[in-house]
VEXDREN-2710 file (C-alpha; in Angstrom, 1 decimal):
% VEXDREN-2710
k/r/px/py/pz
1/UNK/-7.4/-54.0/45.7
2/UNK/-7.6/-53.5/41.9
3/UNK/-6.3/-51.4/39.1
4/UNK/-9.7/-51.2/37.3
5/UNK/-10.8/-47.8/38.4
6/UNK/-7.4/-46.1/37.8
7/UNK/-6.2/-47.8/34.6
8/UNK/-9.6/-48.1/32.9
9/UNK/-9.7/-44.5/31.9
10/UNK/-6.7/-44.9/29.6
11/UNK/-8.1/-48.2/28.4
12/UNK/-11.4/-46.5/27.5
13/UNK/-9.5/-43.7/25.6
14/UNK/-7.5/-46.3/23.7
15/UNK/-10.6/-48.3/22.8
16/UNK/-12.3/-45.1/21.6
17/UNK/-9.3/-44.5/19.3
18/UNK/-9.3/-48.0/17.9
19/UNK/-13.1/-47.8/17.4
20/UNK/-12.6/-44.6/15.3
21/UNK/-9.8/-46.3/13.3
22/UNK/-12.1/-49.2/12.6
23/UNK/-14.8/-47.0/11.3
24/UNK/-17.9/-48.4/9.7
25/UNK/-15.9/-50.7/7.5
26/UNK/-14.6/-52.7/10.4
27/UNK/-17.1/-51.9/13.1
28/UNK/-17.3/-55.6/14.1
29/UNK/-13.6/-55.6/14.9
30/UNK/-14.1/-52.7/17.3
31/UNK/-16.9/-54.5/19.1
32/UNK/-14.7/-57.5/19.7
33/UNK/-11.6/-55.4/20.4
34/UNK/-13.4/-53.4/23.1
35/UNK/-14.8/-56.5/24.7
36/UNK/-11.5/-58.4/24.7
37/UNK/-9.3/-55.4/25.7
38/UNK/-11.3/-54.4/28.7
39/UNK/-12.0/-58.1/29.7
40/UNK/-8.4/-58.8/30.8
41/UNK/-8.2/-55.8/33.1
42/UNK/-11.7/-56.2/34.5
43/UNK/-11.6/-60.0/35.1
44/UNK/-8.1/-61.3/35.5
45/UNK/-5.9/-58.6/37.2
46/UNK/-5.6/-58.3/40.9
47/UNK/-3.3/-56.0/42.9
48/UNK/-2.0/-57.9/46.0
49/UNK/-1.2/-56.4/49.4
50/UNK/2.5/-56.6/48.8
51/UNK/2.1/-54.4/45.6
52/UNK/2.6/-57.2/43.2
53/UNK/0.1/-58.2/40.5
54/UNK/-1.6/-61.6/40.1
55/UNK/-3.2/-62.5/36.8
56/UNK/-5.7/-65.3/36.4
57/UNK/-5.3/-67.1/33.0
58/UNK/-9.1/-67.0/32.8
59/UNK/-11.3/-69.9/33.7
60/UNK/-8.5/-71.7/35.6
61/UNK/-7.7/-70.1/39.0
62/UNK/-4.0/-69.9/38.6
63/UNK/-1.3/-67.8/37.0
64/UNK/0.8/-69.0/34.2
65/UNK/4.2/-67.3/33.6
66/UNK/3.6/-67.5/29.8
67/UNK/-0.1/-66.5/29.7
68/UNK/0.3/-63.6/32.1
69/UNK/3.0/-62.0/30.0
70/UNK/0.9/-62.3/26.8
71/UNK/-2.2/-61.1/28.7
72/UNK/-0.6/-57.7/29.4
73/UNK/1.7/-57.2/26.4
74/UNK/-0.7/-55.0/24.5
75/UNK/-1.1/-52.8/27.6
76/UNK/2.6/-51.9/27.2
77/UNK/1.5/-49.4/24.6
78/UNK/-0.6/-47.6/27.2
79/UNK/2.1/-48.0/29.9
80/UNK/4.3/-45.5/28.1
81/UNK/2.0/-42.7/29.3
82/UNK/-0.2/-44.2/32.0
83/UNK/1.7/-44.6/35.3
84/UNK/-0.9/-46.8/37.0
85/UNK/-0.9/-49.2/34.0
86/UNK/2.9/-49.3/34.2
87/UNK/2.7/-50.0/38.0
88/UNK/0.4/-52.9/37.3
89/UNK/2.8/-54.4/34.8
90/UNK/5.8/-53.7/37.1
91/UNK/3.9/-55.6/39.9
92/UNK/3.3/-58.5/37.6
93/UNK/7.0/-58.7/36.6
94/UNK/8.0/-58.7/40.3
95/UNK/5.6/-61.5/41.1
96/UNK/6.7/-63.5/38.0
97/UNK/10.3/-63.5/39.1
98/UNK/9.3/-64.3/42.7
99/UNK/7.7/-67.4/41.4
100/UNK/10.7/-68.3/39.3
101/UNK/12.8/-68.0/42.4
102/UNK/10.5/-70.4/44.2
103/UNK/10.8/-73.0/41.5
104/UNK/12.2/-72.4/38.0
105/UNK/10.7/-75.8/36.8
106/UNK/7.1/-74.8/37.5
107/UNK/4.8/-73.4/34.8
108/UNK/1.8/-72.2/36.9
109/UNK/1.4/-70.8/40.4
110/UNK/-1.2/-70.1/43.0
111/UNK/-2.1/-66.7/44.5
112/UNK/-1.3/-68.0/47.9
113/UNK/0.4/-71.0/49.4
114/UNK/-2.8/-72.9/49.5
115/UNK/-1.9/-76.3/47.9
116/UNK/-4.3/-75.7/45.0
117/UNK/-3.7/-77.4/41.7
118/UNK/-2.0/-80.7/40.8
119/UNK/-0.6/-81.5/44.1
120/UNK/-0.8/-85.3/43.5
121/UNK/1.7/-85.1/40.5
122/UNK/4.8/-87.2/41.0
123/UNK/7.3/-84.4/41.1
124/UNK/8.7/-81.9/43.7
125/UNK/5.6/-79.8/44.5
126/UNK/5.1/-77.1/47.1
127/UNK/1.9/-75.2/48.2
128/UNK/2.6/-72.3/45.9
129/UNK/2.7/-74.4/42.7
130/UNK/-0.4/-75.1/40.6
131/UNK/1.5/-77.2/38.1
132/UNK/5.1/-78.2/37.6
133/UNK/5.4/-79.0/34.0
134/UNK/8.8/-77.8/32.9
135/UNK/8.7/-75.6/29.8
136/UNK/11.5/-73.4/28.5
137/UNK/9.1/-70.7/27.4
138/UNK/7.8/-70.3/31.0
139/UNK/11.2/-68.8/31.8
140/UNK/11.6/-66.8/28.6
141/UNK/8.3/-64.8/28.9
142/UNK/9.1/-62.9/32.2
143/UNK/12.5/-61.9/30.7
144/UNK/10.8/-60.8/27.6
145/UNK/8.2/-58.7/29.5
146/UNK/10.8/-57.1/31.7
147/UNK/12.8/-56.1/28.6
148/UNK/9.8/-54.8/26.7
149/UNK/8.7/-52.9/29.8
150/UNK/12.0/-51.1/29.9
151/UNK/11.7/-50.2/26.2
152/UNK/8.1/-49.0/26.6
153/UNK/8.5/-47.0/29.8
154/UNK/12.2/-46.4/30.3
155/UNK/11.9/-47.9/33.8
156/UNK/14.8/-50.1/35.0
157/UNK/13.9/-50.8/38.7
158/UNK/12.4/-54.1/37.6
159/UNK/16.0/-55.3/37.1
160/UNK/16.3/-55.7/40.9
161/UNK/17.5/-58.3/43.3
162/UNK/14.5/-60.6/42.6
163/UNK/15.2/-60.3/38.8
164/UNK/18.9/-61.1/39.2
165/UNK/18.3/-64.0/41.5
166/UNK/15.7/-65.5/39.1
167/UNK/18.1/-65.0/36.1
168/UNK/20.8/-66.9/37.8
169/UNK/18.3/-69.8/38.4
170/UNK/17.2/-69.6/34.8
171/UNK/20.7/-69.8/33.4
172/UNK/21.5/-72.7/35.8
173/UNK/18.5/-74.7/34.7
174/UNK/19.1/-74.0/31.0
175/UNK/22.7/-75.0/31.3
176/UNK/21.9/-78.2/33.3
177/UNK/19.2/-79.1/30.8
178/UNK/21.7/-79.0/27.9
179/UNK/22.5/-82.5/29.1
180/UNK/19.3/-83.8/30.7
181/UNK/21.2/-86.8/32.2
182/UNK/22.5/-84.2/34.8
183/UNK/19.0/-83.1/35.7
184/UNK/17.1/-84.1/38.8
185/UNK/13.8/-83.0/37.3
186/UNK/11.1/-85.7/36.9
187/UNK/7.4/-85.5/36.2
188/UNK/4.7/-88.1/36.2
189/UNK/0.9/-87.8/36.5
190/UNK/-1.5/-90.6/37.1
191/UNK/-3.7/-90.2/34.0
192/UNK/-5.0/-91.9/30.8
193/UNK/-3.9/-88.9/28.8
194/UNK/-0.4/-89.6/27.7
195/UNK/0.3/-85.9/26.8
196/UNK/0.0/-85.0/30.5
197/UNK/2.9/-87.1/31.7
198/UNK/6.5/-87.9/30.8
199/UNK/7.6/-91.4/29.7
200/UNK/10.7/-93.2/31.0
201/UNK/9.7/-93.0/34.6
202/UNK/9.2/-89.2/34.4
203/UNK/12.5/-88.5/32.6
204/UNK/11.0/-88.1/29.2
205/UNK/12.2/-89.6/25.9
206/UNK/16.0/-90.1/25.6
207/UNK/18.0/-87.4/24.0
208/UNK/21.7/-86.7/23.3
209/UNK/23.4/-83.3/23.8
210/UNK/23.1/-80.8/20.9
211/UNK/23.8/-77.5/22.6
212/UNK/20.2/-76.7/22.8
213/UNK/18.4/-76.9/26.2
214/UNK/15.8/-79.6/27.0
215/UNK/12.1/-79.1/27.6
216/UNK/9.7/-81.6/29.2
217/UNK/6.6/-79.9/27.8
218/UNK/5.4/-77.7/25.0
219/UNK/3.7/-74.3/25.6
220/UNK/0.4/-76.2/25.2
221/UNK/1.4/-78.0/28.5
222/UNK/1.5/-81.2/26.5
223/UNK/4.6/-83.5/26.7
224/UNK/7.3/-83.1/24.1
225/UNK/7.7/-86.0/21.7
226/UNK/11.4/-85.2/21.4
227/UNK/13.2/-83.3/24.1
228/UNK/14.6/-80.3/22.1
229/UNK/11.7/-78.0/21.4
230/UNK/13.0/-75.8/18.6
231/UNK/10.7/-72.7/18.9
232/UNK/11.3/-72.5/22.6
233/UNK/15.1/-72.7/22.0
234/UNK/14.7/-69.9/19.5
235/UNK/12.9/-67.9/22.2
236/UNK/15.6/-68.7/24.7
237/UNK/18.3/-67.4/22.2
238/UNK/16.4/-64.2/21.8
239/UNK/15.9/-63.5/25.5
240/UNK/19.6/-64.3/26.2
241/UNK/20.3/-61.4/23.9
242/UNK/18.0/-59.3/26.0
243/UNK/19.9/-60.3/29.1
244/UNK/23.2/-59.4/27.5
245/UNK/21.9/-55.9/26.7
246/UNK/20.3/-55.5/30.2
247/UNK/23.5/-56.6/32.1
248/UNK/25.8/-54.5/29.9
249/UNK/23.7/-51.4/29.4
250/UNK/21.5/-51.1/32.5
251/UNK/23.1/-53.1/35.3
252/UNK/26.7/-52.6/34.1
253/UNK/27.4/-56.0/35.5
254/UNK/29.6/-58.0/33.1
255/UNK/30.3/-61.0/35.4
256/UNK/27.5/-63.1/33.9
257/UNK/27.6/-61.8/30.3
258/UNK/30.1/-64.4/29.1
259/UNK/27.7/-67.1/30.4
260/UNK/24.8/-65.6/28.5
261/UNK/26.9/-65.4/25.3
262/UNK/28.2/-68.9/25.6
263/UNK/24.7/-70.4/26.2
264/UNK/23.2/-68.3/23.4
265/UNK/25.9/-69.4/21.0
266/UNK/25.5/-73.1/21.9
267/UNK/21.7/-73.0/21.5
268/UNK/21.9/-71.2/18.1
269/UNK/24.6/-73.6/16.9
270/UNK/22.4/-76.6/18.1
271/UNK/19.4/-75.2/16.2
272/UNK/21.4/-74.8/13.0
273/UNK/23.1/-78.2/13.2
274/UNK/20.2/-80.4/14.5
275/UNK/16.9/-78.7/13.8
276/UNK/17.2/-77.9/10.0
277/UNK/15.5/-80.6/8.0
278/UNK/13.8/-80.9/4.7
279/UNK/10.1/-81.0/3.9
280/UNK/8.4/-83.1/1.3
281/UNK/9.3/-80.7/-1.4
282/UNK/13.0/-80.9/-0.4
283/UNK/13.1/-77.4/1.0
284/UNK/15.1/-76.6/4.1
285/UNK/12.8/-75.9/7.1
286/UNK/13.0/-75.9/10.9
287/UNK/11.7/-79.0/12.6
288/UNK/9.4/-78.5/15.6
289/UNK/11.3/-81.0/17.9
290/UNK/14.4/-83.1/17.6
291/UNK/16.3/-85.4/19.9
292/UNK/19.9/-85.1/18.7
293/UNK/19.8/-88.7/17.5
294/UNK/18.3/-88.0/14.1
295/UNK/14.7/-88.1/15.0
296/UNK/12.5/-85.1/14.4
297/UNK/8.9/-84.1/13.8
298/UNK/7.6/-81.7/11.1
299/UNK/4.7/-80.0/12.6
300/UNK/3.6/-76.8/14.4
301/UNK/1.4/-76.3/17.5
302/UNK/-0.9/-73.4/18.0
303/UNK/0.6/-72.2/21.3
304/UNK/3.3/-69.6/21.3
305/UNK/6.3/-70.0/20.9
306/UNK/5.8/-72.0/17.8
307/UNK/7.7/-72.1/14.5
308/UNK/5.2/-69.7/12.9
309/UNK/6.1/-67.1/15.6
310/UNK/9.9/-67.0/14.9
311/UNK/9.8/-63.4/13.4
312/UNK/7.5/-62.2/16.2
313/UNK/9.9/-63.5/18.8
314/UNK/12.8/-61.8/17.0
315/UNK/14.7/-65.0/16.0
316/UNK/14.5/-64.4/12.2
317/UNK/13.1/-61.8/9.8
318/UNK/9.8/-62.6/8.1
319/UNK/11.5/-62.6/4.7
320/UNK/14.0/-65.2/5.7
321/UNK/13.9/-68.0/3.1
322/UNK/14.1/-70.9/5.5
323/UNK/11.4/-69.3/7.7
324/UNK/9.1/-68.8/4.6
325/UNK/9.5/-72.4/3.6
326/UNK/8.8/-73.5/7.2
327/UNK/5.7/-71.2/7.3
328/UNK/4.4/-72.7/4.0
329/UNK/4.9/-76.2/5.5
330/UNK/3.2/-75.7/8.8
331/UNK/0.3/-73.9/7.1
332/UNK/-0.3/-77.0/5.0
333/UNK/-1.4/-80.6/5.3
334/UNK/2.2/-81.6/6.0
335/UNK/1.5/-80.3/9.5
336/UNK/-0.7/-82.9/11.2
337/UNK/-2.3/-80.1/13.3
338/UNK/-3.3/-78.0/10.4
339/UNK/-7.1/-78.2/9.9
340/UNK/-9.2/-76.9/7.1
341/UNK/-13.0/-76.9/7.2
342/UNK/-16.2/-75.2/6.0
343/UNK/-15.6/-71.9/8.0
344/UNK/-11.9/-71.7/8.6
345/UNK/-8.4/-73.1/8.3
346/UNK/-5.4/-72.8/10.7
347/UNK/-3.3/-74.6/13.2
348/UNK/-4.7/-76.6/16.1
349/UNK/-3.1/-78.6/18.9
350/UNK/-2.9/-82.1/20.4
351/UNK/-4.3/-80.2/23.4
352/UNK/-7.7/-79.8/21.9
353/UNK/-10.0/-82.0/19.7
354/UNK/-9.2/-82.8/16.1
355/UNK/-10.4/-80.1/13.6
356/UNK/-10.3/-77.4/16.3
357/UNK/-8.0/-74.5/15.4
358/UNK/-6.8/-71.8/17.8
359/UNK/-7.4/-68.0/17.6
360/UNK/-4.0/-67.6/19.1
361/UNK/-2.4/-69.3/16.1
362/UNK/-4.7/-67.4/13.7
363/UNK/-3.6/-64.1/15.3
364/UNK/0.1/-65.1/15.0
365/UNK/-0.5/-66.0/11.4
366/UNK/-1.6/-62.4/11.0
367/UNK/1.1/-60.9/13.1
368/UNK/3.9/-62.6/11.0
369/UNK/2.6/-61.7/7.5
370/UNK/3.6/-58.4/5.8
371/UNK/0.4/-58.6/3.7
372/UNK/-2.2/-56.2/5.0
373/UNK/-5.0/-57.9/3.1
374/UNK/-4.1/-61.2/4.8
375/UNK/-4.2/-59.4/8.2
376/UNK/-7.7/-58.1/7.3
377/UNK/-8.8/-61.6/6.2
378/UNK/-7.7/-63.1/9.5
379/UNK/-9.3/-60.5/11.6
380/UNK/-12.6/-60.9/9.7
381/UNK/-12.3/-64.7/10.3
382/UNK/-11.7/-64.3/14.0
383/UNK/-14.7/-62.1/14.5
384/UNK/-17.0/-64.3/12.4
385/UNK/-15.8/-67.4/14.4
386/UNK/-16.2/-66.1/17.9
387/UNK/-19.3/-68.2/18.6
388/UNK/-21.4/-65.0/19.0
389/UNK/-19.6/-64.1/22.2
390/UNK/-17.4/-61.2/21.0
391/UNK/-14.5/-62.9/22.8
392/UNK/-11.8/-65.3/21.6
393/UNK/-11.6/-68.9/22.8
394/UNK/-9.0/-71.6/23.1
395/UNK/-10.0/-73.6/20.0
396/UNK/-13.1/-73.8/17.7
397/UNK/-14.4/-76.4/15.2
398/UNK/-13.5/-75.4/11.6
399/UNK/-16.9/-76.8/10.5
400/UNK/-19.0/-75.3/13.4
401/UNK/-17.5/-72.3/15.2
402/UNK/-20.3/-72.4/17.8
403/UNK/-18.4/-75.4/19.2
404/UNK/-15.4/-74.1/21.1
405/UNK/-13.3/-74.8/24.1
406/UNK/-12.8/-72.4/27.0
407/UNK/-15.4/-69.7/27.4
408/UNK/-12.9/-67.4/29.1
409/UNK/-9.3/-67.3/27.8
410/UNK/-7.5/-64.0/28.3
411/UNK/-4.4/-64.9/26.3
412/UNK/-6.5/-65.4/23.2
413/UNK/-8.4/-62.2/23.7
414/UNK/-5.2/-60.2/23.9
415/UNK/-3.7/-61.8/20.9
416/UNK/-6.7/-60.7/18.9
417/UNK/-6.3/-57.2/20.3
418/UNK/-2.6/-57.2/19.4
419/UNK/-3.4/-58.1/15.8
420/UNK/-6.0/-55.3/15.5
421/UNK/-3.4/-52.9/16.9
422/UNK/-0.8/-54.2/14.4
423/UNK/-3.2/-53.7/11.5
424/UNK/-3.3/-50.0/12.5
425/UNK/0.5/-49.9/12.9
426/UNK/0.4/-49.7/16.7
427/UNK/3.0/-51.9/18.1
428/UNK/4.9/-52.6/21.3
429/UNK/8.4/-51.0/21.2
430/UNK/11.2/-53.6/20.9
431/UNK/14.1/-51.2/20.7
END
């Protein structure tokens, strides 16, 4: 079963509207937008027999909690009026929280309990799990989607028993991981790639409590160098605010609200006390990771959440002075993953080769600037560096955009679409 036939009509109407807005001046944007916007619904979305929705990340046959949220986020604008599109997203939310209930430490899941994926990893696997790299953001994204879906459509039936059970598991994990010595989670992979496994017999680098919550891996699925991943803690703080609003306003269930508020306050205090450092110019900025013992790294990764995305997530305003200093820093050579070449400059990742930058990060650069000319520059750059495919990729070489990773990467496609929409002042409702 699929949503293609029923939801594609509203997708086509929306693409027609965007094409008209692009006009002759930005006709190339429209070509890429239409290819990317349709691609996600046509190639990654599947309606399952139980009414839930499964989303492939693209060329990997599994569903990531993070990616699947970002893949449908631009469709929320259509879901306001298109009931079938709304049903598709509601089905995704239900499946996401079913997966969280299965294992809140896993980041990617199979469509069926077929033992696909990294079953040989040294951690607690089950047949549903594709990969069990624990990442804070994997738990943030479904909460974010359920909240934005409420704001877009007015629907609240997604805040059901599955949602509430998953939320309890999420809060339990985040609270346990405020002191990682209390955690049973371990992860090792037999590999020569150090980013794919945790040191210290699967426990990860040593940390001391800060109030923040620990993460084994980054949104890139690469291991954290220091255990407190600051952008993901920012994201957790934001979605805890969503939970407070949902439980007070919709569920009218105040039993858990004090827990949400206590955890949110501890995370925010931890960020302010342990994650604020100084760059080479002496400006206050946010570190990317810290360990509570005084160690930190000044960098940013291309995967979202990153420091660049803090206003997009809702943690700070784009005009916040510390954010602006952080932004200048991560978009400079002070960030070891900032690459500049013949055709482009932007943020890459330890996940991809040196000198490869990510369209996702470029799109986020555009989504977090208030300068319309800068948004236009980035959109032109993304189109010119698509390798002639009219699609976005994982990363591309700044000196040769025809060299790229991942032919089919739905998250990147939809981030490009979201930036085009943003340029024309079409945004997902947040209030």
